[in-house]
Backbone bond lengths (Angstrom), bond angles and torsions (degrees), N, CA, C in turn:
res aa  C-N    CA-C-N  psi(-1)  N-CA   C-N-CA  omega(-1)  CA-C   N-CA-C  phi
1 M - - - 1.370 - - 1.520 111.67 -
2 K 1.309 117.44 -37.24 1.451 124.45 -179.84 1.550 107.92 -70.01
3 N 1.343 120.21 -42.68 1.396 124.80 -179.63 1.580 107.30 -65.99
4 Q 1.265 117.56 -38.17 1.436 118.94 -178.08 1.495 110.83 -65.37
5 K 1.292 118.65 -39.10 1.516 124.76 174.74 1.475 110.29 -61.14
6 L 1.360 118.89 -45.30 1.440 121.88 178.44 1.493 111.98 -64.64
7 I 1.330 120.57 -38.55 1.478 123.59 179.24 1.536 105.20 -62.96
8 I 1.283 118.49 -49.59 1.455 122.81 -173.74 1.577 108.01 -60.14
9 I 1.321 117.32 -47.87 1.437 122.38 176.92 1.510 113.96 -58.56
10 G 1.347 116.32 -42.62 1.449 124.52 176.26 1.504 110.92 -60.03
11 V 1.374 117.99 -46.27 1.406 121.20 -178.34 1.580 110.85 -66.77
12 I 1.337 115.77 -37.27 1.496 118.76 174.90 1.471 112.02 -61.49
13 I 1.345 116.01 -45.83 1.440 118.93 -177.50 1.536 109.91 -65.95
14 L 1.308 117.75 -38.92 1.477 123.59 177.79 1.551 109.59 -60.92
15 L 1.320 116.24 -47.24 1.469 120.15 176.95 1.512 112.61 -59.15
16 I 1.375 116.50 -40.57 1.456 118.87 178.97 1.534 110.01 -64.38
17 I 1.329 116.10 -44.70 1.510 118.87 -177.98 1.593 110.17 -65.14
18 V 1.329 114.91 -41.39 1.496 117.09 -179.00 1.535 109.10 -67.87
19 G 1.369 117.11 -41.56 1.419 119.18 -177.18 1.545 110.06 -67.60
20 S 1.315 117.76 -38.05 1.439 122.17 178.85 1.514 111.83 -63.21
21 G 1.344 114.90 -46.66 1.400 122.51 176.63 1.529 113.41 -59.34
22 Y 1.341 115.91 -44.32 1.446 121.34 177.41 1.556 110.63 -60.07
23 F 1.312 114.91 -46.83 1.457 121.24 178.50 1.475 113.17 -60.75
24 L 1.352 117.60 -46.12 1.455 119.19 -178.14 1.554 111.20 -68.00
25 F 1.346 118.39 -37.11 1.385 121.76 179.95 1.505 114.14 -62.76
26 F 1.377 116.49 -44.63 1.456 119.59 -177.29 1.509 110.71 -80.24
27 S 1.348 122.39 -28.29 1.453 122.24 176.65 1.503 111.67 -69.34
28 N 1.327 119.87 -40.40 1.420 122.74 179.19 1.549 110.14 -72.15
29 N 1.269 119.16 -31.35 1.456 122.64 -178.63 1.568 110.71 -66.09
30 T 1.342 118.67 -34.00 1.471 119.33 -179.76 1.518 111.63 -79.59
31 S 1.341 115.47 -26.12 1.508 118.08 -173.96 1.511 108.17 -80.22
32 N 1.324 122.09 -17.10 1.474 125.20 179.01 1.528 112.33 -80.94
33 Q 1.307 119.65 -8.88 1.403 122.96 176.26 1.503 113.09 -69.03
34 P 1.313 117.46 138.32 1.524 117.92 179.76 1.475 113.98 -60.26
35 V 1.318 116.28 143.71 1.460 121.86 178.36 1.522 105.52 -99.66
36 V 1.328 114.60 128.53 1.448 119.27 177.06 1.513 109.74 -101.74
37 L 1.321 117.04 119.65 1.448 122.37 177.65 1.485 109.67 -104.18
38 E 1.348 118.70 134.45 1.425 122.39 177.39 1.552 105.58 -86.27
39 T 1.314 116.31 128.46 1.416 121.06 178.03 1.519 109.42 -104.12
40 E 1.334 114.77 142.78 1.437 120.44 -179.19 1.517 107.96 -97.22
41 E 1.313 118.59 131.33 1.433 122.17 178.06 1.533 108.96 -72.50
42 I 1.314 115.65 133.35 1.443 120.65 179.78 1.505 108.12 -104.36
43 E 1.298 113.99 121.20 1.438 118.79 -178.44 1.552 108.70 -95.63
44 E 1.323 113.39 130.15 1.468 116.12 178.46 1.509 108.59 -90.05
45 E 1.308 115.70 128.55 1.449 121.52 177.86 1.557 106.77 -95.69
46 V 1.339 111.33 126.56 1.480 118.21 177.02 1.543 107.25 -85.94
47 I 1.311 111.71 122.71 1.494 119.06 -179.05 1.570 107.58 -104.23
48 S 1.333 112.05 122.07 1.446 118.00 -178.39 1.526 111.72 -71.83
49 E 1.325 113.18 151.54 1.461 118.17 178.50 1.489 110.19 -91.54
50 I 1.321 116.29 143.85 1.509 123.90 173.47 1.526 107.15 -120.62
51 A 1.242 115.24 138.19 1.517 118.12 -177.64 1.572 107.71 -74.37
52 P 1.311 116.78 142.07 1.442 122.94 -179.50 1.600 108.24 -60.00
53 E 1.324 117.73 -30.37 1.425 121.96 179.93 1.512 112.46 -67.13
54 E 1.380 115.53 -32.93 1.472 120.50 176.82 1.527 111.88 -62.40
55 L 1.318 115.19 -34.52 1.493 121.26 -179.47 1.598 108.74 -87.08
56 G 1.225 120.41 -6.15 1.473 122.96 -172.47 1.453 111.32 59.95
57 L 1.421 114.88 43.12 1.458 121.14 -176.91 1.488 111.82 -85.42
58 L 1.320 116.04 123.53 1.466 125.12 173.42 1.552 110.95 -120.72
59 L 1.338 115.19 137.74 1.468 119.48 169.80 1.491 107.27 -119.96
60 T 1.314 113.27 135.51 1.472 120.91 176.02 1.525 108.93 -141.09
61 A 1.345 112.54 148.54 1.490 118.03 178.03 1.483 106.77 -87.51
62 S 1.369 118.03 143.37 1.409 122.75 176.90 1.513 109.79 -76.27
63 A 1.305 116.99 171.17 1.460 120.63 174.51 1.553 110.64 -61.83
64 G 1.258 116.65 129.25 1.484 120.63 -178.57 1.505 110.46 83.86
65 N 1.270 121.40 7.03 1.461 125.05 178.30 1.498 114.04 47.38
66 K 1.368 115.86 42.62 1.523 119.05 178.11 1.506 112.97 -98.05
67 S 1.359 113.75 -11.21 1.476 117.74 177.29 1.498 110.66 -154.60
68 I 1.332 115.93 165.18 1.434 121.93 175.79 1.532 107.25 -114.17
69 I 1.313 118.84 135.77 1.467 123.13 174.13 1.468 109.26 -97.33
70 M 1.386 114.14 119.12 1.436 121.16 176.13 1.540 106.25 -98.84
71 D 1.363 119.14 123.36 1.440 123.56 -176.65 1.518 105.03 -125.37
72 I 1.357 117.82 122.18 1.438 122.63 174.02 1.536 109.81 -122.05
73 T 1.249 118.79 121.42 1.485 123.31 -173.39 1.512 115.29 -106.52
74 N 1.360 119.16 -12.80 1.467 119.19 -179.57 1.539 107.47 -115.56
75 L 1.301 116.56 96.24 1.501 118.97 -174.25 1.605 108.97 -106.59
76 D 1.284 119.64 13.16 1.415 121.66 -176.40 1.511 111.01 -60.17
77 G 1.339 115.41 125.41 1.476 121.95 178.68 1.541 116.49 72.61
78 I 1.313 114.74 14.15 1.522 118.05 179.74 1.494 109.22 -104.69
79 S 1.381 114.70 134.29 1.462 117.67 -179.27 1.558 110.22 -106.22
80 S 1.356 118.87 -27.59 1.452 118.89 174.13 1.529 109.18 -161.02
81 L 1.400 108.20 160.53 1.476 118.60 -177.20 1.524 107.42 -129.90
82 D 1.331 118.42 125.39 1.491 121.37 170.55 1.510 102.30 -105.59
83 Y 1.390 115.99 134.71 1.428 119.38 178.70 1.538 110.71 -127.00
84 E 1.368 112.02 151.24 1.495 120.26 178.53 1.556 103.10 -140.54
85 L 1.306 112.81 111.33 1.452 120.81 175.85 1.524 107.26 -101.00
86 S 1.319 116.65 120.50 1.485 117.83 179.84 1.525 108.12 -119.56
87 Y 1.283 117.01 149.58 1.473 123.57 -179.41 1.511 107.98 -163.10
88 N 1.333 116.42 170.83 1.429 125.23 176.53 1.575 106.83 -114.20
89 S 1.296 113.95 140.60 1.477 119.03 179.04 1.541 107.89 -111.28
90 K 1.298 118.17 -177.70 1.454 125.02 -178.09 1.545 109.11 -46.38
91 G 1.278 115.65 131.86 1.501 119.53 -179.86 1.516 113.12 85.70
92 D 1.327 116.58 13.40 1.525 123.11 -178.26 1.508 110.24 59.09
93 I 1.351 118.64 38.98 1.428 121.67 177.63 1.511 110.26 -86.41
94 P 1.317 119.40 120.15 1.533 117.62 179.47 1.489 110.14 -70.81
95 R 1.286 113.14 139.24 1.508 121.56 -177.53 1.508 106.62 -140.66
96 G 1.324 116.67 166.70 1.413 119.38 -179.92 1.569 113.00 -167.69
97 V 1.399 112.08 169.62 1.470 118.08 178.79 1.559 102.92 -139.01
98 L 1.365 113.08 130.22 1.497 120.39 177.24 1.498 109.95 -115.71
99 G 1.332 114.62 153.49 1.450 119.09 172.51 1.493 115.37 -176.58
100 T 1.338 115.66 171.67 1.444 121.17 176.74 1.520 107.50 -131.82
101 I 1.392 114.51 145.74 1.419 121.34 176.26 1.460 107.44 -130.12
102 E 1.323 114.82 121.83 1.487 121.60 175.17 1.518 107.85 -85.85
103 V 1.317 112.58 127.11 1.497 120.18 -177.79 1.512 110.80 -98.69
104 T 1.286 119.59 129.71 1.466 122.81 175.82 1.543 107.76 -104.87
105 S 1.312 112.41 164.86 1.498 118.06 179.26 1.530 111.42 -63.94
106 K 1.299 119.91 -19.29 1.467 124.64 -177.95 1.528 108.39 -77.93
107 D 1.326 117.73 -25.91 1.493 122.45 -173.53 1.510 110.54 -69.38
108 K 1.292 118.06 121.41 1.503 123.30 177.72 1.554 108.32 -104.72
109 E 1.314 118.59 -25.23 1.480 122.64 -178.97 1.489 105.11 -153.45
110 I 1.363 116.65 147.00 1.429 124.63 173.81 1.545 107.16 -124.24
111 K 1.338 114.37 122.33 1.464 122.61 173.75 1.450 108.26 -119.71
112 K 1.315 117.63 123.62 1.525 120.61 -174.75 1.519 106.92 -134.42
113 E 1.327 113.95 132.09 1.508 119.95 173.05 1.458 109.62 -90.68
114 L 1.348 120.48 125.32 1.391 126.51 176.46 1.539 109.28 -108.88
115 V 1.307 117.60 111.33 1.497 124.34 -176.50 1.497 108.75 -72.48
116 L 1.313 114.12 131.87 1.475 123.73 173.52 1.541 109.40 -87.52
117 G 1.299 119.56 77.07 1.386 125.10 -175.30 1.515 109.64 153.58
118 T 1.388 114.95 -158.70 1.455 122.45 -179.15 1.509 109.57 -122.25
119 C 1.355 117.57 143.12 1.377 120.79 178.22 1.546 107.94 -136.28
120 S 1.317 115.60 135.00 1.432 122.75 169.19 1.517 106.07 -134.75
121 D 1.278 119.02 -100.52 1.476 120.11 169.24 1.535 111.13 -75.20
122 V 1.318 113.15 -35.90 1.524 120.00 -177.39 1.494 106.24 -131.63
123 C 1.300 117.54 142.75 1.489 121.67 177.58 1.566 110.93 -85.26
124 H 1.296 117.94 139.18 1.418 125.18 175.74 1.504 105.35 -123.16
125 Y 1.378 114.98 104.07 1.438 120.28 -173.09 1.534 111.14 -86.92
126 D 1.350 116.05 144.61 1.436 123.32 176.77 1.506 108.27 -71.77
127 E 1.342 112.23 147.04 1.502 118.61 178.57 1.518 110.75 -108.06
128 E 1.297 116.04 157.82 1.506 125.24 177.30 1.513 107.66 49.30
129 V 1.302 116.34 56.96 1.424 120.63 -179.96 1.566 110.30 -79.55
130 S 1.392 115.78 138.51 1.469 121.17 -177.26 1.509 108.53 -148.98
131 D 1.310 116.30 172.21 1.534 124.86 177.99 1.500 110.64 48.75
132 I 1.317 117.49 57.18 1.458 121.76 176.38 1.543 112.45 -81.78
133 K 1.301 114.04 126.20 1.489 119.79 -175.88 1.502 108.73 -141.52
134 L 1.338 116.45 132.96 1.453 123.71 179.59 1.525 110.89 -111.89
135 I 1.273 118.61 125.77 1.541 121.74 173.99 1.513 105.04 -113.30
136 L 1.341 115.18 130.39 1.416 122.12 176.16 1.492 113.37 -112.78
137 K 1.282 120.76 131.91 1.469 122.06 168.93 1.518 105.35 -104.00
138 V 1.360 115.01 117.10 1.444 121.79 -173.60 1.546 107.68 -104.78
139 T 1.303 118.70 121.22 1.438 123.28 176.96 1.569 107.47 -106.34
140 K 1.283 114.11 121.34 1.456 120.15 -174.05 1.624 106.33 -89.62
141 T 1.316 113.85 163.23 1.454 116.81 -178.70 1.495 114.06 -70.50
142 D 1.358 116.27 -11.79 1.522 118.67 175.08 1.552 108.44 -91.45
143 G 1.340 119.63 5.25 1.506 119.52 177.66 1.512 112.70 95.58
144 K 1.309 119.02 -19.55 1.462 120.89 -179.75 1.513 111.11 -66.43
145 I 1.356 115.89 145.48 1.466 121.83 -178.67 1.505 110.18 -116.86
146 Y 1.277 116.97 137.50 1.500 125.91 177.03 1.474 109.91 -131.25
147 H 1.310 114.23 160.81 1.467 118.64 172.34 1.545 110.38 -129.68
148 A 1.287 113.87 152.69 1.489 120.11 177.36 1.549 106.69 -141.30
149 E 1.339 111.76 148.30 1.485 119.11 -178.16 1.537 108.10 -131.38
150 K 1.332 112.49 142.22 1.499 117.36 177.73 1.513 106.16 -149.21
151 T 1.298 114.20 137.73 1.475 120.20 173.08 1.530 111.01 -107.30
152 L 1.287 117.43 152.18 1.477 123.61 178.76 1.545 106.28 -89.94
153 E 1.256 113.59 120.18 1.466 120.38 175.20 1.516 109.22 -71.43
154 E 1.375 114.22 126.19 1.481 118.27 -174.49 1.541 110.54 -86.01
């Protein structure tokens, strides 16, 4: 009776070892096959440049240099403007202002004040602002996209 129990236990252990070996062999075999990834081609879109003068774009600093006034006087054929104002503040810390302006057929001029700092309940203005640059993405009513760049002369 004791030998019979030992034989049964031995057979069970042997089956576990053989089964584990079989499982490990076949699971490693499938993981060594090469993985084929499909890559998507990325098309680069060339965006034409438009002169700031064509837009009637003016940049001026407000009194106290706490904001920049962006003034655009030629909006013919423009449906929207995306802007990115970048600058450095005290300690050469890069800062910026982003936004979008939807242009309607009624708009003849857009004048926007871009604060150099952060405002929630109270405004905290950046100090020692330098290297002010505006990049505009201009979307025309025909769907064509242009970009314009202008720096503020100090």
